[in-house]
N, C-alpha and C positions, 0 to 999 in steps of 0.2 A: 779633079785634082785635089788633093786634101792639103790642109795647113802642114808645112814641114817645119819641124822645130830643130834649132840649134841647141843641143845640150851640153853643159859643162857642169862640174861640180859646183863652181863658184858662181855661176849666173842661173837666172830663172828661164824658163822656156821663153823662147822669143820666135816672132814670126816674121818673115822677109815679104817685102812688097810683091815680088814675083810669084809668092807662094799663097797669097790671100785668095781665098775661095768662099763665095757666099753661102755655099752650101752645108759648110762645117762650122758655120757661126756659134752653133751651142757649145762648141768646144772651148771658145775663147768668151762667150757670155752667156753663162748658164741659164737653163730653163727657168730656175727658181728667180733669179735675179730679173728676167724678162717679164716673169709674172707678176712680181712686185711692182715694177714700173706700169705694166698694163693694168693693174687694179687700180691705180691711182687716176689713170688717164679714162676708162671706162665712163662714159655718161657726160663727160665734159664736152662741150661743143660739138656734139652731134656724133661722137665716137662711139662705135659700136666695139664689142670685144674683138671682132676679127680686125677692124681698121686699127684698134690699138695695139694689137699683136703685130701687125704689118709695120706700123710706124715705129714701134720700140725696136724690132729686128733692123730697119733699116736705119734708124739713128744709131743703133750699136755698130753696124758695119760701116758707116760713113765716120764714126768716131775712129774705128780701127784703121780705116783706109787713110784718114787724114793725119793720124799719128805717123803711119809708115811713108807717107809723103814728106813730112816734116824730118823724115830720118830718125825718129824717136825709137826706142826699143819699147816693145809691149811685154809686160808680164803677164802670164796666163794665171788665172782668168782675169778678166776686167772686174773690177769691184763696183764701179759707179760710171755713169755716163757724163761725157761733158759735151757741150754744143760746141762743134767745130766752127772756127771763125770765117771761114771762107766756104765758096761753092766747092764740091767735091764731085768728080764724075761718076755716074752711075748709069750705065746702060740698062735697057729694058730686059736684056737677058740676065744681068747682075740682079734685078730687082724681081724677076721671076724666080731665080734660084733661091732669093730670100725668103719671098712670100709663100711659094708653093713647093720648097724642098722636100716635106714630107707628105706631099699629097699627089694625087694622079691627076688632078685637073690644074688648070692655070697655063697661060702661055705669055709670050712676050708683050703681046697686045693687051691682054688682061693686067699685066703688071704696069705697064705705061697708063691704063686707065685708072689703076690703084694711085699712081703717083699724081694723077691729075686730080682725083679726087681728095687726097691728102693736101694737095696744094690750094685746092678750092676751100678746104676747111681752115686753111691759113696755118697749117702745122710746117710745111716746108715751102721754099721758094724754089724754083726751078727755071732753068732757061737752057736753050740750045746753044751751043758754041759753034754751030757748023758740022762736028763731027759726032758729039755725043750730048747726052743729056747731063747736066750738071745741078746737082740739088745741095740745097742748104737747108738745115734744121732752123726754123724761126724761132728766136729766144722770146717767145710769148711768156706772159706771167705763169700761165698754167703749166708751161713746160719747165720754167725755170723753178717753180716751187715744188719741184717732185722731189721727195726725199730718197737718197740711195738705201738699198738694203742695208739693215743694221746687222752686226755680228750677234748672233743669238748667244744669250748666255746660258751657255751648256753647264749644267749641274752634274756631278758626278753621281753615277747610280750607286744607290745603297744597296748593300748585300741583304738577301732576303733573310728574314726572322724566322726561324722554322716554326716556331710556336704561334705567332701572332699575324703571319703573312700565308696562311695557308689558302690554297686555293681548292674549293671543293670541285669534285669531279662528279659529273651527273651520269 
C-alpha cells in the first residue's frame, strides 16, 4: 500500500492515517534530508552509519504517525524532524518495512533486535503495551542539537561567454 494523497488546487498534498505506509517514507521525507541528519549522528555514542540510517527513518516515521494521530495535516515533503511528545505504536513489521524496504535481507525479528539496539544506545524508549511495541524518541542533547537541513542558496546560472568560456575538445 502506498501513501495516497488528497490533492486540491488550494491545499498541499496530505496523507491520511489509514494510508500511512513505511515503505514509501522517502516520498514524505526525502533521502537528502535523511542523509543530512545521518551525517550529524554517525560516530556519536556508538552509532554506525547503518544504525544512524535506521534511527533517522524510524524518527521520521514516528513523527509522521504522531502528527496523523493528533489529526494534523502533513504537507509533503517534511522539511525537518520534531521529537514526538508521546510513545507511538510501531510494530516489528512496520520497523522491518522502514529499515529494509530497499534490501533483500531483514526480517521482523531483525527489526525488533535493531529496535532493542537503538534502545540500548539510549536513542529510543520502548515498551510493550500488551498488543504492540510503542516507541518514543528520547530527547537527548545529541538528538536535540541536530540542525535541520538548510535551504541551499541557489544562484542563477550565468550564460556562457563564447570567447572566454570555451571548453577544449580532446
